C-alpha positions as CSV (number, residue, x, y, z in Angstrom):
1,M,30.6,-102.7,100.5
2,K,31.3,-105.3,103.2
3,K,28.6,-107.4,101.6
4,F,30.2,-107.0,98.2
5,F,33.5,-108.4,99.6
6,Q,31.7,-111.3,101.2
7,E,30.1,-112.2,97.9
8,I,33.4,-112.0,96.1
9,K,35.0,-114.2,98.8
10,A,32.1,-116.7,98.4
11,D,32.7,-116.8,94.6
12,I,36.3,-117.5,95.0
13,K,35.6,-120.3,97.4
14,F,32.9,-121.6,95.1
15,K,35.2,-121.7,92.2
16,S,38.0,-123.5,94.1
17,A,35.6,-126.1,95.7
18,G,35.4,-128.3,92.6
19,P,32.3,-129.6,90.8
20,G,29.3,-131.0,92.7
21,Q,30.4,-129.6,96.1
22,K,28.6,-127.0,98.2
23,L,30.5,-124.4,100.2
24,T,28.8,-125.7,103.4
25,E,30.0,-129.2,102.9
26,S,33.4,-130.9,103.6
27,A,35.4,-132.4,100.7
28,G,34.3,-135.9,101.6
29,E,30.5,-135.2,101.5
30,K,28.5,-135.9,98.4
31,A,26.5,-133.0,97.0
32,P,22.8,-133.6,96.2
33,R,21.6,-133.2,92.7
34,E,20.3,-129.8,91.5
35,K,16.7,-129.4,90.7
36,P,16.2,-129.3,86.9
37,N,14.9,-125.8,86.6
38,Q,16.8,-124.2,89.5
39,P,19.2,-121.5,88.2
40,T,22.8,-121.7,89.4
41,L,24.9,-118.8,90.7
42,R,26.6,-118.5,87.3
43,Q,23.2,-118.3,85.6
44,T,21.8,-115.6,87.8
45,R,24.6,-113.1,87.6
46,Q,28.0,-112.7,86.0
47,G,30.9,-113.1,88.4
48,P,33.7,-110.5,88.8
49,T,36.8,-110.7,86.6
50,D,39.9,-112.5,87.7
51,E,41.7,-109.2,88.3
52,A,38.9,-108.0,90.5
53,Q,38.9,-111.3,92.4
54,M,42.6,-111.0,93.0
55,A,42.3,-107.4,94.2
56,A,39.4,-108.3,96.5
57,A,41.3,-111.3,97.9
58,A,44.2,-109.0,98.7
59,A,41.9,-106.5,100.4
60,L,40.3,-109.2,102.5
61,A,43.7,-110.5,103.5
62,R,44.8,-107.1,104.6
63,L,41.6,-106.5,106.5
64,E,41.9,-109.8,108.4
65,Q,45.5,-109.0,109.3
66,K,44.8,-105.4,110.4
67,Q,41.5,-105.8,112.1
68,P,42.2,-105.0,115.8
69,R,41.9,-108.0,118.1
70,A,39.4,-108.0,120.9
71,R,41.2,-107.5,124.1
72,G,40.3,-109.4,127.3
73,P,39.3,-107.6,130.5
74,T,42.2,-105.9,132.3
75,S,42.7,-105.9,136.1
76,Q,41.3,-102.3,136.1
77,D,38.2,-103.6,134.4
78,S,37.8,-106.3,137.0
79,I,38.0,-103.7,139.8
80,R,35.5,-101.5,138.0
81,N,33.1,-104.3,137.6
82,Q,33.3,-105.3,141.2
83,V,32.7,-101.7,142.3
84,Q,29.8,-101.3,139.9
85,K,28.1,-104.3,141.5
86,E,28.5,-103.1,145.0
87,L,28.1,-99.3,144.8
88,R,24.8,-98.5,146.5
89,A,24.6,-94.8,145.6
90,E,25.2,-92.5,142.6
91,A,25.7,-88.8,142.1
92,T,25.8,-86.7,139.1
93,V,27.7,-83.4,139.4
94,S,26.5,-80.7,136.9
95,G,29.1,-79.8,134.4
96,N,31.5,-82.5,135.5
97,P,32.0,-85.3,133.0
98,E,32.6,-87.9,135.7
99,V,29.9,-89.7,137.6
100,L,31.0,-91.3,140.8
101,G,29.0,-92.6,143.8
102,T,30.2,-90.8,147.0
103,N,28.5,-93.0,149.5
104,V,30.3,-96.3,149.0
105,H,29.2,-99.3,150.9
106,F,30.9,-102.7,150.6
107,A,28.7,-104.6,153.0
108,T,30.4,-107.9,152.5
109,D,34.0,-106.7,152.6
110,P,34.8,-103.6,154.7
111,V,38.5,-104.1,154.2
112,A,38.1,-103.9,150.4
113,A,35.8,-100.9,150.8
114,S,38.4,-99.0,152.9
115,I,41.2,-99.8,150.5
116,M,39.1,-98.6,147.6
117,K,38.5,-95.3,149.5
118,I,42.1,-94.8,150.2
119,H,43.2,-95.2,146.6
120,T,40.2,-93.6,144.9
121,F,39.0,-90.7,147.1
122,N,42.4,-89.0,147.7
123,K,43.5,-87.1,144.6
124,D,47.2,-86.5,145.5
125,R,48.8,-89.7,144.3
126,D,52.1,-89.0,146.0
127,R,50.5,-88.5,149.3
128,V,48.5,-91.8,148.9
129,K,51.7,-93.7,148.1
130,L,53.4,-92.3,151.2
131,G,50.5,-93.1,153.4
132,V,50.1,-96.6,152.0
133,D,53.8,-97.3,152.4
134,T,53.7,-96.1,156.0
135,I,50.7,-98.3,156.8
136,A,52.5,-101.3,155.2
137,K,55.5,-100.6,157.4
138,Y,53.2,-100.7,160.5
139,L,51.9,-104.1,159.5
140,D,55.4,-105.3,158.6
141,N,56.6,-104.5,162.1
142,I,53.8,-106.5,163.6
143,H,54.4,-109.4,161.3
144,L,58.2,-109.5,161.9
145,H,58.0,-108.8,165.6
146,P,54.9,-110.6,166.9
147,E,56.1,-110.6,170.5
148,E,56.9,-106.9,170.6
149,E,53.9,-105.2,172.3
150,K,55.0,-101.7,171.2
151,Y,54.3,-102.6,167.5
152,Q,50.8,-103.7,168.3
153,K,49.6,-100.2,169.1
154,I,49.7,-96.9,167.2
155,K,49.5,-93.5,168.8
156,L,47.1,-91.4,166.9
157,Q,48.8,-88.1,167.8
158,N,52.1,-89.4,166.5
159,K,53.6,-86.9,164.1
160,V,54.1,-89.5,161.3
161,F,50.6,-90.8,161.7
162,Q,49.1,-87.3,161.6
163,E,51.1,-86.1,158.6
164,R,50.9,-89.3,156.4
165,I,47.8,-91.3,157.4
166,N,45.3,-89.2,159.3
167,C,44.8,-87.0,156.2
168,L,43.8,-89.9,154.0
169,E,40.1,-90.6,153.5
170,G,39.5,-94.3,154.3
171,A,42.6,-94.8,156.4
172,H,40.7,-95.0,159.7
173,E,38.2,-97.4,158.2
174,F,41.0,-99.6,157.1
175,F,42.6,-99.9,160.5
176,E,39.3,-100.7,162.1
177,A,38.4,-103.2,159.4
178,I,41.6,-105.2,159.9
179,G,41.2,-105.4,163.7
180,F,42.5,-102.3,165.4
181,Q,40.4,-100.7,168.1
182,K,40.6,-97.2,169.5
183,V,41.6,-97.2,173.2
184,M,42.6,-94.4,175.6
185,L,46.0,-95.3,177.2
186,P,48.2,-93.5,179.7
187,V,51.4,-92.0,178.3
188,P,54.6,-91.6,180.4
189,D,55.3,-87.9,181.3
190,K,51.7,-87.0,180.2
191,E,49.0,-85.9,182.6
192,G,46.1,-87.5,180.8
193,P,45.6,-90.6,178.6
194,E,45.9,-90.4,174.8
195,E,44.2,-92.2,172.0
196,F,45.8,-95.3,170.4
197,Y,44.9,-97.9,167.8
198,V,45.4,-101.3,169.6
199,L,45.3,-104.6,167.7
200,S,42.6,-107.0,169.0
201,E,43.5,-110.3,170.5
202,A,41.5,-112.1,167.8
203,V,43.8,-110.7,165.1
204,L,47.0,-111.4,167.2
205,A,46.0,-115.0,167.2
206,Q,45.9,-115.0,163.3
207,P,48.8,-112.6,162.3
208,Q,48.8,-114.0,158.7
209,S,45.6,-112.1,158.0
210,L,47.5,-108.8,158.4
211,E,50.0,-109.9,155.7
212,K,47.1,-110.6,153.4
213,H,45.6,-107.2,154.0
214,R,49.0,-105.5,153.5
215,E,49.3,-107.1,150.1
216,Q,45.8,-106.0,149.2
217,L,46.5,-102.4,150.2
218,L,49.8,-102.3,148.2
219,A,48.3,-103.9,145.1
220,A,45.1,-101.9,144.8
221,E,44.6,-99.1,142.3
222,P,42.1,-96.2,142.1
223,V,38.7,-97.1,140.8
224,R,37.5,-95.0,137.8
225,A,33.8,-94.3,137.5
226,T,32.2,-94.6,134.2
227,L,33.2,-91.6,132.2
228,N,30.5,-89.8,130.1
229,R,32.3,-89.3,126.8
230,Q,30.0,-86.3,126.0
231,R,30.2,-87.3,122.3
232,R,29.4,-84.5,119.9
233,V,29.6,-84.0,116.2
234,F,30.4,-80.6,114.6
235,R,30.3,-79.2,111.1
236,P,33.6,-78.2,109.5
237,S,34.9,-75.2,111.2
238,P,38.0,-73.0,111.4
239,L,37.6,-73.0,115.2
240,A,38.4,-76.8,115.3
241,S,41.7,-76.2,117.2
242,Q,40.2,-73.8,119.8
243,F,39.1,-75.4,123.1
244,D,37.1,-73.9,126.0
245,L,38.0,-76.1,129.0
246,S,36.3,-76.1,132.4
247,A,38.2,-76.2,135.7
248,D,37.4,-79.9,136.0
249,F,40.0,-80.7,133.5
250,F,42.8,-79.5,135.7
251,N,44.0,-81.4,138.8
252,L,45.8,-78.6,140.6
253,T,45.4,-77.7,144.3
254,T,46.0,-74.2,145.6
255,E,49.4,-75.3,146.7
256,E,50.3,-76.6,143.3
257,I,49.1,-73.5,141.6
258,K,51.4,-71.4,143.8
259,R,54.2,-73.8,142.9
260,E,53.5,-73.5,139.2
261,Q,53.8,-69.7,139.6
262,R,57.2,-70.0,141.3
263,L,58.3,-72.4,138.6
264,R,57.4,-69.9,135.9
265,S,59.4,-67.1,137.6
266,D,62.4,-69.5,137.9
267,A,62.2,-70.7,134.3
268,V,65.2,-68.7,133.0
269,E,67.4,-69.8,135.9
270,R,66.4,-73.5,135.4
271,L,67.2,-73.4,131.7
272,S,70.6,-72.1,132.4
273,V,71.4,-74.9,134.8
274,L,72.5,-78.4,133.6
275,R,69.9,-80.7,135.0
276,T,70.3,-84.4,135.6
277,K,68.2,-87.0,133.9
278,A,66.4,-87.7,137.3
279,M,65.5,-84.0,137.6
280,R,64.1,-83.9,134.1
281,E,62.0,-87.0,134.6
282,K,60.6,-85.6,137.8
283,E,59.5,-82.4,136.1
284,E,57.9,-84.5,133.3
285,Q,56.0,-86.6,135.7
286,R,54.8,-83.5,137.6
287,E,53.6,-82.0,134.3
288,L,51.7,-85.2,133.4
289,R,49.8,-85.1,136.7
290,K,48.5,-81.6,136.1
291,Y,45.5,-82.8,134.1
292,T,42.4,-84.9,135.0
293,Y,40.7,-85.1,131.6
294,A,41.5,-84.7,127.9
295,L,39.1,-83.2,125.3
296,L,39.8,-84.6,121.9
297,R,38.5,-83.7,118.5
298,V,39.0,-85.9,115.4
299,R,38.8,-84.2,112.0
300,L,37.3,-86.5,109.5
301,P,38.0,-86.6,105.7
302,D,34.8,-84.6,105.0
303,G,35.8,-81.9,107.5
304,C,33.3,-82.9,110.2
305,L,34.6,-83.1,113.8
306,L,34.0,-85.9,116.3
307,Q,34.5,-84.8,119.9
308,G,34.8,-86.9,123.1
309,T,36.1,-86.6,126.7
310,F,38.7,-89.0,128.1
311,Y,40.7,-89.4,131.3
312,A,44.2,-88.0,130.9
313,R,45.7,-91.3,131.8
314,E,43.5,-93.4,129.5
315,R,45.1,-95.5,126.8
316,M,45.1,-94.8,123.1
317,A,43.1,-97.9,122.6
318,A,40.1,-96.1,124.2
319,V,40.3,-93.3,121.6
320,Y,40.5,-95.8,118.7
321,G,37.5,-97.7,120.1
322,F,35.5,-94.4,120.5
323,V,36.1,-93.4,116.9
324,R,35.4,-96.8,115.5
325,E,32.0,-96.9,117.3
326,A,31.0,-93.8,115.4
327,L,32.0,-95.0,111.9
328,Q,29.6,-96.2,109.2
329,S,32.2,-98.6,107.9
330,D,33.5,-99.7,111.3
331,W,35.2,-102.7,109.8
332,L,37.8,-100.7,107.8
333,P,41.1,-100.0,109.4
334,F,42.1,-96.3,110.0
335,E,44.8,-94.2,111.5
336,L,44.8,-91.2,113.8
337,L,47.4,-88.4,113.3
338,A,48.6,-85.8,115.8
339,S,48.9,-82.1,114.7
340,G,52.4,-82.6,113.4
341,G,51.3,-85.6,111.2
342,Q,52.7,-88.1,113.6
343,K,50.9,-91.5,113.7
344,L,49.4,-92.2,117.1
345,S,49.9,-95.8,118.3
346,E,46.9,-98.0,119.2
347,D,49.1,-99.6,121.9
348,E,46.9,-99.9,125.0
349,N,50.0,-99.3,127.2
350,L,50.5,-95.7,125.9
351,A,48.5,-93.1,127.8
352,L,47.0,-89.9,126.4
353,N,49.2,-87.7,128.6
354,E,52.3,-89.6,127.4
355,C,51.3,-88.7,123.8
356,G,51.0,-85.0,124.6
357,L,47.2,-85.0,124.0
358,V,46.2,-83.3,127.3
359,P,44.3,-81.3,128.2
360,S,43.0,-81.0,124.6
361,A,44.1,-81.9,121.1
362,L,42.9,-81.9,117.4
363,L,43.6,-85.2,115.7
364,T,43.3,-86.1,112.0
365,F,41.5,-89.2,110.7
366,S,42.6,-91.1,107.7
367,W,41.7,-94.5,106.2
368,D,44.5,-97.1,105.9
369,A,46.0,-96.2,102.6
370,A,47.0,-99.7,101.6
371,V,43.6,-101.2,102.3
372,L,41.9,-98.2,100.5
373,E,43.9,-99.0,97.4
374,D,42.8,-102.6,97.5
375,V,39.2,-101.5,97.9
376,K,39.3,-99.2,94.9
377,A,41.1,-101.9,92.8
378,A,38.1,-104.2,93.6
379,G,35.8,-101.6,92.0
380,A,34.3,-100.4,95.3
381,Q,34.4,-97.3,97.4
382,P,34.0,-96.7,101.2
383,D,30.6,-95.5,102.3
384,S,30.1,-91.8,101.3
385,S,28.9,-91.1,104.8
386,I,31.8,-91.6,107.2
387,L,29.8,-91.3,110.5
388,K,26.6,-93.2,111.4
389,S,23.4,-91.5,110.4
390,E,22.1,-91.1,113.9
391,L,25.2,-89.0,114.8
392,L,24.9,-86.8,111.6
393,S,21.3,-86.1,112.5
394,A,22.5,-84.3,115.7
395,I,25.4,-82.4,114.1
396,E,26.1,-79.0,115.6
397,K,27.8,-75.8,114.7
398,L,31.0,-75.2,116.5
399,S,31.1,-71.7,118.2
């Protein structure tokens, strides 16, 4: 059908080009003579009617307007590309949709390696933020008070250090990478020496490097490994909205599970209390962080189901791209609808958990109605097979 539209578009352009001019030439170029017995386009086949040409032109205009633009790489893409180049190990955990190297080695930049560890290997995002802010405060004090010796050393048994920093994987590597060294020093009113991080003389001579590392630490984001979408296609089934999720989909620690149980027991009391906007937003954010992955199924017009796995914080653009890759007519615009018939935005800034699609959801696929009308008016139909043949050959029964 795409070829059909291209031919119609060529006919329209041919008709408007004027006599003696090829479509591949500019208006000022002179067309060569036709060979005497060579049939022209009008002689070999009859062109579409004027009405069909107008309908096809309208359809093409809509398609060109609605075709999603290719997006450039995001900052997260850049981080991911860098890590993929430098990761020296890979591990695949059975049953887990995520594949992530656990032995990370940034031979050329140990500071970047330690920062990546801090932001990626610690699951509690609140704890990471608290620890990062505390480290930044340490570096701020050194930068603002370069002559104060007390800011150039950090007691490892300090309560704040133990509670906020020592628990973070990658934190010790960061301190050592930016120039701190572990030293045993005497402590007043203590019998024996205690362990400290002491800033080296070389770094003290170039304090601007600490400010650079501080900015790196604060600006960094967790690196996401390449997620296996686990794409599957199912035959039409009444079980489409029933999902069997593994424990990997939930991001709850033992402490959080206990807290959830307390929240359920206090539900009646909470509903009876007038809560502030800040309280409601805090509860909503906690709810969004409960899930790691989202399992989505898309019901197609023929009833078949397309299934894929996503990160809970991935953007809607990833879902649209996943569906488009599976379509036979991947050039036609389409819409995805939530269970209540609400259109889901393709805005890349909108995350799945913000759309209420975690930990699982059944979506409905539909072609863009306006473009579909134009296609039919041009005397054509979308491909009878919605999904690509290689996907249909592996179709399964949902059980």
